[in-house]
Structures are given as structure tokens and as C-alpha cells.
N, C-alpha and C positions, 0 to 999 in steps of 0.2 A: 219355927218361923217359916212362912210361905216364901217360896222362891219367886222373885219378881217376874212378870211376864217378859219373855225375851224380846229384844228390839233388834230388828234387822233392817239394814239399808241396802237397796238394790239400785245400782247406778246403770241406767239405760232402760228404756221402756219399749224396746223392740220385742219381737216374739220371744227371744231368749229371756229377757228380763221379766216379762209378764208371765211366761210359763214357770219361771223360778218362783215368782211371787205366789202363783196359784199352788205350786207344790209345797211351798213353805207353809201356806195357810192350812193345807190339808194335814201336814205333819205336826205343826206347832199349835194348832187349835185357834179358837176365836179370840183368845186374849192376847196373842202375840201382836206386837206393834211392828207392822211392815210398812216401810216407806219406799216408794219407787220414785227416783229422781231422773228427770229427762231434760236435756238441754233444749230440744226442739219444742215446738208448740203443739205437738201431736204424738200419739203413740205409733208403734209399728216399725220404726227404723227403716230398713229397706223393703218393707212390705207397705204398700199403699194402694188403697182402693179409691178410685175417683168416679165421678159421673161422666160417662162418655155417651153422649146422645141419649140420655135418659136411662142408661143401664150401668149398674155397678161394674167396674172394670179395673183389674189389677194392672198397675203400671210399674210394679217392682217385680218380685218373684211371681212367676205365673202359675206354677204347678209344683207338686211335691211327688216324691217317689212313693207310690201307694203300696209297694211291696215291703217297705219298712213299716214297723209297727207304731212308731211314735205318734204320727198324726191321727190315724184311726182310733188309737187308744185314748188320746186326749179328747178327740171329738166325742167319744162315748162318755167320758167322764163329765163333759160339759152338756150332754144331752143334745149334741149337734150331729149325730151320726147321719141323719137324713139330709144334711147340707152337702155331703160329699158327692161329687159328680166325677164321671170318667170321660175321657175323650172319645170321639167318634172313631170309626175305622180309617179315617183319612190318613194317608201315609206321608211321611216327610220326604223332602227332596234336598239336593245340594247343587249349588251353582259352581261349576268348574270349567275352565277352558272355554268360557263363553256359552256353555250349554247347561240347562237345568235337567238333572236326571234323578231318578229315584235314589234315595239314600240306601246304600247297600246294607243288607243284613248280614248276620253271621260274624260280627266283629265284637270285640270287647273294647268299648269306647274308642273305636277306630283301629284297634290292633287286630289284624286278621287272624281268624281261625281257619282250619282246613275247609270249613263250610262256606267261607266268604266267596262271593261272586262280585268281582271288582271290574269286570271288563266294560261295564257301562260308564264307569267313572274314570278309570286310568287308561293311559295309552297302552299299546301293545307292549312297549318296553317296560312300563310300570307294572303291568300284570305279570310279565316274565320275572321281574325282580322279586315280586311277592312270592311267586311260585317257586323260585329257587332258594328262598330263605331257609326252609327246613333242612336242606342238604349242606348248608354252610356251617363250618365249625363255630361254636359259640363259646366265648370265654366270659365267665361271670363269677364275680366274687360275692359269695353269700353275705347278705347284710348290707351290700352297697346300695347307695342311693344316687341316681343320676338323673339328668334332665331327660324327660320322656322323649322329647323331640329328637335329641341327638341319638338316642338309642334306635328310634324308628328309622331315622335317616340312614344310619349305618347298616341296618339290617334289611330295610325294604326300599330305600331310595327316597328322594325328595317328594315325589308325586304323592305317595301315600300320606306322608306327613302334612303336606300343604293342602291336599284336596279332601282329606277325610278327618284325620286326627285333630288338626288345628281348628277347623270350624266346629267340631264336636266339643272339644275341650274349651274353646273360646266361648261357646254358648253357656258353659257352666261357670267358668271362672273369670270371664272377660280378660283372659290372659293369652299368652302365646305358648304353644306346646313346647317350644324350645326352652322356656324358662320354668316350666312346671316339673316338679319332682315326681319320679315314678312311685315312690312308696306312699305318698299322701294322696295321689290322684287315682292310681290303679293298684291298690295294695294286694289284690288277689293275684295279679300278674307278677308282682315282686315275690310273693310267697311261692309261686310255682317255679320261678327261676331259682330261688334259694333251695327248693326241693330237688333241683337237678334237671329241670327241663332242658332238652338238648337243643332247642331252638326257641325263638320268640313265638313262632306259630304254635309250637307244642305247649308253651306256657299259657298262651291264650286259650288253647283247647282245654287244658287242665283247669283253668280258672273260670271256665264257662260251664255252668251246670247243664247236663244233658236235658233236653226237653222231656217233660213228663206230663202227659195229659194236656188239657186245654189250659194255656197260661192265663192268668188273671191280668187285669189292667196294670200297666207299668206306672202310669201317672194318675194323679187325682187333682182336683181343684175344689173350690167351694162356691156353691151357688150364693151369690151375694158378695163374693170376693173375700179376701183375707180379713176384711174389716169385721166380718161376722165372728171369726175366731178371736181377734184381738179384743173386741168389745166383751165377748163372753169371758175371756181370761181376766180382764180387768174387773169385771163384776164379781166373778167367783173368788178372786184373790182378796177382795175387800181391803185393799191396801190404800194408804194415803198416797195418791198420785199427784206429784208436783211437777208440772210442765214448765218449760222456760227457765229452768234452774241449772246453773253451771256448778259442777263440783270441782273446786279449784285445788283441793289438797286432801290427802288422806294421811292421818297420823295415828300412831299407836298410843293407847292409854294404858295405865297399869292393869285395868280390867275392861278391855274393850277397845273401841276405835272412835276417832273423831274425824268427821268429814267437815271441811270448810266450804260453805256454799256462798254463792252470790258474788257480787263485784268486790274488787280489792278494797274499795273505800267504804264498804259496808258489809264486812264478812259476817256470816251466820254459822255458828257451830252446831253440828248435829252429832250427839254421842249415842253410840249403839253398841250392841254386843257382838255383832257380826256384819260383814259387808260382802256383797256379791257384786262383782263387776261384770256387766254384760254390755260392753261398749267395744268399739273397734280397737285394733291392736295399738295404734299410737296413743289413744287415750288411756288404755290399760297401762302402757309403759310409763306414761306421765304420772299416773296416780300411784303406781307401785314403786316409783323411783326412791322415795324416802323410807319405805318400809320393807321392801324385798328387792334388793338390787339385782340379784341373779335373774329372777323372773322378769323384772323390768327390762333388762338388757335383751333377753330373749324375745320379748314382745316387740321391742323396738326394731328387731330384724325382720319382722313380717311386713312386707310392703303391700300397698293397696292399688287397685285399679279403679279408674273412673269410667262411667258409661252414661248413655242417655237412652231412654225409651221414648219413642214418638208413637202415640196411639191415634188412629184415624178411624172415622166411621163414614160409610158411603151408602147412598141409595143402591138397592140391588141392581137396578137398571144400569147404573154407572159403573158397576163392578162385575159386569157379565163376563168379562174376559179372565176373571180370577181362576187360576188352575184349581182343580178339585183336590188339592193336597193340603196337609196341615201347615205347610210353610216351607221355607227354604233356608238352609245354611249357606254361607258364602265362603268359598275356598280362598286361601291366601293368594294374593296377587290379582284378584279380579278387579276390574276398574269400576268399583262400586263403593259408595260411602258406607252402606249398611253392612253389618256382619251377620245379620239374620233377620228374617221376616216371619212372623207367625200369622197364619190366616185364622184368627181367633174364632170367628163365627162358623168356620168350617170344622175346626178342631173341637170346639166345645159347643154343642147344640144349643145350650141355653143362651149363649151370647148372640145368637142370630134369631131368637124366637120372635122378635118384633119385625123381622123382615129386613133390617139393616145389616150391612156387611161391616164387620169390625176387624181391623188389622193392627199389628204393632210391629215396629221395627226397632232394632237395637244398633247403636253405634258406639264405637270407642272400645279400646282394649288397653291393657297395661302398656305404658310407654307412649300412648297416643293422646295425651291430655291436650296437646296443641290443636288437634283436629276438632275438639269440642269447644274451643274458645271462640265460638261464633254465637250470634244471637239466635233466639228460637226460630225466627222467620227463616233464616238461612238453613238451619237444621231441617225444618219442614220441607223447604225447597229441595234439599238434597235427597230426602227420603222419597218425596213424590217423583223425582226424576228416576230414582232407582226402581220404584214401584212400576213406573212406565216400562222400564226395561224388563223387569222380572215378570210382571203380570199383565201388562197392557192397559192398566188403569191410568187414565190421564185426567179424569173429571175432578172437579173441586170436591173435597170432602165436606160433609155436613157438620163435622165436629173434629177437633184436633186437641190433643193434650200432649204437652212436652214435660217429661220428668227427668231431671238431671240427678245423677247419683255420683256426687263427688266422693271419691274414696269408698265406693260402695262394696267392693269385693276384695277380700284378702287374697294374696298370691301364695300358693303352696309351692315354694321353690324347693330344690333339693335340700334335704336336711330339715324339712318342716317338722317331722315327727320328733326329732331331737329337740327342736326349739320348744315344742309343746310340752315335752317331758320336763324340760328345764323350768318352764313356767309352773306346771302343776306340782312338781316335786318340791319346789322351793317356796311354796306359799306357807306362811305361818297359819296356825289354827285360827279359826274365826274369819278367814279371808278365802274367797273362792272366785273363780272366773268361769264364764260361760260365753258361748257365742260362736259365730262363723269362723273366727280365727283359729279354732282348735281342731275339731275332728270332722269337718265337713261344712260346706257353705250353704247347703239346702236347709229348708225348714225342718225336716225330721231330725237332722243332725243337731241343729241349734236347740230344738226341744230336748233332745237326748242329753246334751251337755248341761242344759239348764236344770233338768231333773236330777242329774248326778250331783251337780254342785249344791242344789238345795238339800238333797238327802244327806250329804256329808256335813253341811253346816248344821242341819237339824240334829244329826247324831251327836255332834260335838256339843251343841247347846244343851241337849238332854243329858249328856254325860258329865259335862263340866259346869253346868249352870250358867256360866258366862263365857265359855270358850277361852280359858286363860292360859292353857299350856299345850304342849305337844306340837306336832306338825302334820300337815296334810299327807295322807298316803298317796301313792301314785294312782291316777285315775285310769280306768280301762279305756283304751282307744277304740273308737269306732272302726269297723272294718269295711265300711262302705261309704265312699264319699257321695255327697248329694248336695 
């Protein structure tokens, strides 16, 4: 008797959900029934490409780590290798103590190595504190996880944390360095400390590979925006894509799973053999509550940060005062509303090919939801005022887009890896999770978790026919946050 074609439901049509659908189609073949369910009216999650003065422009994640393999490999599989672009040589800057200076090199996400040159950013006292750190005794308990900010302040002083590490990590997580855990955000540094590094500087040295030859580009982006990748994934997955659908409940059946869809007064059951959750941590916790209490509790402990991206386009003549940098990060305590500005048409040559100057500013971090509870016009006014201070641009833009990201980024607090381990080890067979709440917030990490989840579900379906017994093995953790 022929085994029925497997049926898999994926909850969430962000890049994690679509990458999982694509991988499942590859592994399960053309007969598998794959259904992707998305509460919003579009795909992409926190990736979104809009039209900004006639040019496709990303107002969610802007770039990906090109040195990780996940995105280039996926682009190759989809026939999109030629869409990848790399930034220009324009260098970043940081605004601190009322001055905009080049972003110092020679650090590990803001943690100094012996090669760091910080005199342009820190005061003389701040530089002296960094220089003295290698000679100070260090007490470290192997395996410990602490808030990165507290560790940096204790070893280097407040200036280093406020002027360098906080703006760098805030740009990645929309969080504060004092609330982010060391092991999840800078795992290589934690490993070096566990191995016996005698100082934090020595640990950063050990965790930073020595330069070998000409380095390749660190970041990449897509000509045409992330929309190109999302559309290609949706097409290649050949899944049933259902937008505007709420998944209200997940329940276990004797041989599979039942999802309850739609409004409470008109519920719709969907029975499948396996389920992959690719949604933010609170939604994951809610859906797991009735079927995997331990993982649900762990997911509920992961908090989210909200932020806003304001994108603007200017005539070149109106933006003549724009500094020739790729943008500026904003240090803690600066009297500015924005936390960072990207000079997009300077950083990415294709975004200025039509002669217009495009910029994007980010506002909001964890714990600052109140600062975002103003209307779009006020947000734009705040951004324009800060652009005047930072760049000298005061003219009216020719186009503006405001994109709010409510709960857009998970916060990797101390103990995050333990929470993720509790989620993944506690899942019953036929159930998997993927996404930014796990092993990295960047696009490569999300794709990595999606492929791993899809491969484990496919292996279970192949082995068991309908994934009826056993439990998930532990998943390998990513070693590089992005």
C-alpha cells in the first residue's frame, strides 16, 4: 500500500518560513502538501522592500553577513547568485560626545583587541582604562553567562560601553548592551574566556582571526531588495500560501497535528503530519502551550524590542553636505532621537544609480516603546532634525517611507542559549521551530534554523511515515550571531 504524501504546515511566511518551505519541497518531493500560513497580508516578516522614489528599497533588514554561507548558497540554489551586491568602500562613523568620528577598527563587536585604536572616540581617561585592562586580574567562571554591558563596564569603564559597544549591538538587536547576554551575542569571546584568557582584551584577541590576505566583503545585499529572494522562495517552494490567516490553536492528534485557523466564531481545522513554527517567540509560546509546556515556557521568556525605520530620498543638490561615509551609529546619551543613520546611496552604489540620495534612520530600542508612540509625521520631523545635526541636510525630501516594527527583534538576554536548548530539546516529533528567536537575528541565521528544522522534519517523516513517535534531538547551535 502506498504511503500517502506527507502534509506539513508552516506557520509564518517570513524568510524563515519560506526557506523552510523551499527546503521541505526539495527533500519531500513534488507530491508533498505544504501549506504556509501567515497572519499578515504579505510575506517577508521583518523583511520588506518598498518603492522609495522609484527604487526598490529595504525598510527592514538592510544587509546580511556575506561571510556566512547560508544566503549565497540559497541564492545559488534559486538561480539568483547574480543579484548579490556588496557595499562600496565607504566607512562607517559613530557620533559620541557631540562629535562624529570614524568607527574604530580592531574590535570584536566593540570589545577591544590589542590592535584597537580608540583615541578618536574615547577621552584620555577612557583610553587609559582600556589600555590598563590587560594588566588587571580577571575572575571568570567557565560556562557563566553575564550581561555583556556589565562585563565591559567593569573591565573598560562606561565610555567604551556607551560610545562603542552599545551603538554597535543596538544596531543589531535594537537592544541595550547592558541587557544582552555574552554567550548569545559574542559566543567566540565567551569561548575564549572559558579557555582561560587572562583578560577581556586577550579573549578578544583570541576570538578574532588573524588577517590573512585580502579580506572579502563582510556584508551583502540584493539588487532589487529582499523581495527578490522572498518571491523566488515562494515560487520554488510551490506551497499553498494562505495570507491573512490566524492560527489560533495547535493540538496533537493520534497520528499528527491539528491547527485551528480563523476567527473563534468560524474555526477551520487543518490536519497535517508535521508542523513548523516560524513566528516570533510570543506566538511560538502561545501555540506550544497546549502541546509542549516546557518549550512554551522557555519561548515566553524571550522578550521583544520595537523599532521604526524612516527612509528618505533627496535630490543630489539638496544633499550636498552629506558626509562621504556609509552612515553613523549614535552613542548612548547623545541628544538625538535616532540610534543610527545609513547613507544608503553611498554605501550601496546601485541605490544611487539614478542620481537621488537615499538615507534610512532607525529609532527605538528595547524598553523605549513610549518614544515610538507618536504619529508618522512627528517621527519624520525628529529624523529630519537629527539629519540636520548629523549631515547638514535641511531640504525637504522628495519621498519618505515610515515602517514600524512592533516587536520586531528578540532580545538575547543572559541565559538565552539555555532557553533555546529547552525549546529545541523539549519538542515532540513532528514539531519544529525556526527563526530569529533561536540562534541569531540576521537573515543567514534565520535561513540556517529554517533548513535545520526542515531537514529534521523530513527525516522524521521519511522514517516514520507520519512522524508518530520519538522526540527531537538537540539542534546544533549557530556560533556566529547575525
